[in-house]
N, C-alpha and C positions, 0 to 999 in steps of 0.2 A: 598551539603547535606541538607542545610536548605530548599531549594526548593523541594527536593525529599521528605522530611519528614514534609512538611507543614501540612498535615492532622493529625499529631500527636503532634502538637505544637512545632515542631523543634527537636524532639527526633528521633534518629535512633534506631528502635526496632528490636528485633529478634522474631522468632516464640515462643520462650520460655516465652516471656513477655505477652502472651495472655492466657486466660482461655481455649480457644478452637482454633482448627486449622482454623475453619470458620472465626474467627475474623481476623486472619492474612491474609487469602485469600481475605477478603473484603477490608482490608487496601491495599493489593497489587493491587486489581482492581482499587481502588480509585487513587492510585499513577500512575497506568498505564493510566487511563483516563487523568490525568494531563499531562503525558508525550505525549499522543496523541495530545493534544492541542498545544504542543510546537514543534511538528515535522516539521511544515512548517516555523519555524523561521530560515530563511536562508538569507545569504548576497545577494543572487540573488532574488530580489523582483518581477521580471517578467521574461517572456520567458520560455523556456522548463524546466530549473531546478526548477523554482517555481511551475509549474504545476505538475512536477514529485513528488515534495515534497508534494503537496496537495493531489495527489492520494495516496501516501504512508501513509499520515495521515489518510485518510478514510479507507484504507485497513487494517492498523494496528489496528485502533479502532474497526472495525467490527470483525476481526479475534480474537482479545483478548476477546471481549464480548462473542462471540460464544464459545470459549474455556472455559471461566469462567462458562458458563451455563452447558457445557458438564461435567465439573468436579464435578457438584453436583449430577449427575445421576448415575444409575446402569444399566448394560446391562442384557441381558436375562440369563447370567450365574451368576449374582449376583456380578460381579466385579465392583469396583469403582476406580476412579482415585486415585493413590497412594497406593492401596492395594498391598501387597507383593505377587509375583507370586509363586505358589507352583507347584512342580512336581507331577507326578502320585502317589508318595508315601506320599505326604503331606509335603515334605521338602521344605525349601526356595530355590529358584533358585538364585544362586549367579552371580552377574555381573562380567565378566572376567576382565574388565578394572578397576572398582572401588573396587572390592572385597566385596561389600556390597550386600544385597538382592535386586534383581530386583523388580521393581514395575510397575504396569500398568500405561501407559500413554494414557489417553483417550481424549486428545486434538484432535479436528478435524483437525486443521491446525498445521503443524510442520515447523520448519526452515530447509532449505537445508544446510546452513552454520550457525552453532550455534553462531559464533562470530558476526553475523549481526542480526538486528531486523527483524521481519516479514515485508517484503516489496516486491515490484515487483521484480521478479527474484529470490526471496529467500523464496518461500513458496511452500508447497506440502501437499497433503491430507495424513493423517495418514494411512499407509499401513495396519494397524490392522483392518481397516474398510472394507477391501476387503471381509471380512465376516461380513455382515450387522448385525448379531446377537451380535457383539461386541459393537455396538453403544449404549451408555448409555442414552436411551430415557425415562427411568422411574425414577422419583424422589424418590419414596419410595422403589422401587425394586419389587413392587407387579405387577402381571400380569394385563395388561389392563390399567395401569397407564401411561398416556402419557403427564404428566405435563411438561416434558422437551420440548416437541414439542410446547406446548402452550407458554412456556417462550421464545422460539425462535420467535414465531409469535409476542409476545408482545414487542420484541426487536425493532420493528418498531417505537414504541412510547417511547422508552427509551432515555433519554438525555445522550449522550455519550461524546460529545465535549463541551468545555468551552473556549470561546475566550476572557475571562476576563470580558465581559459585560453580556453575555447571554449564555444559554445552547442550544444545538441543537442535534437532532437525526441524525442517519446515513443518512436517506433519505433527511433531510433538508441540511445536509452538502454536500451531493452529488449534490443536486439541485443547491446549491449556487456555487459549483465548476463548473458545466456545464454552468451556467449563466456567470460566470467570464471568462470561456474559450471561450464562444461564443462572448462575447464582445471584448476580446483580438484578436480573429481571425478576426472580422470585422475591428478593428482598423488596424491590420496588412495588410489586403487586401486593405483597403482604402489608407494606406501609400504607399503600393507598386504601386497602380494605379497612385497616385500623383507623385511619383518618375519617373514612366515611362513617364508620360506626360511632366515632366520637362526635361527629357533626350531627348524626341522627339523634343521639342521646341528648346533646345540647339543645337541639331544636324542640324535642319533646319536653324538656325541662322548662324551656322558655315559654312554650305554649301553656304549660300547667301553671306557671307563675302568673302570667299575664291574663290567663283565662280567655285568650283571644285566638280564634282559628283564622288564619289568613285566608284559607279557602272559603270559609263561611262568610267572612267579611267582604271578600271580593264578589261573591255571589249576591250578597245583599246590596252592594253598591250598584251592580248591574240591574238588579230588580228595581231599586229605587229610581235609577236613571230612567228606565222605561216608564215607570209610573209617573214621574215628573213630566216626561215628554207627552204622555197621553193626557195628563191633566191640563197642560198648557195649551194643547190643541182644543 
């Protein structure tokens, strides 16, 4: 909990402890960024598990940042993330499972399985956006305001990840991942070629010592088998 609450001096706070909902969401985003930086902390420091963790780290960081931006906007109908859904008579729409009023979820990316984080194999686009008018692209709610779009563009230069020594953007983190992946691939290919050369040399030495050619012996066995079959007939 101390690690999760490091941005608040070690205190675990609830949304009621803030003067505004925005303050809580900003803190949540800060904690999410810290979590993104720790996603690749795995016992497997190389190989496929490590690269999978690295991709999940980038994916989780990018999707959370985009969702955080979408939560600030309003769609063409004036709806914002968290607003209570009303029916045609102006009454609150009640959620059958929770018994509480249903609210708009304007996150672009959703989890397939809520028990797991946003990661490869557990991410989908919000079906609400099959109607593009539902996309919250206006920061103020005014017609022609496309500030949310500009914020998405500016995300290219936003520091999202922190490795403990320096901050990096999504592009920088992805470029670093591709570089490491390429280096690991070259090392693996080189290692495989070396092992193949060692195996070839060992096989040649074995043949030289034994004086036996496996291909020749197999050929002789087939020849003798046919000879035996013919003689028995």
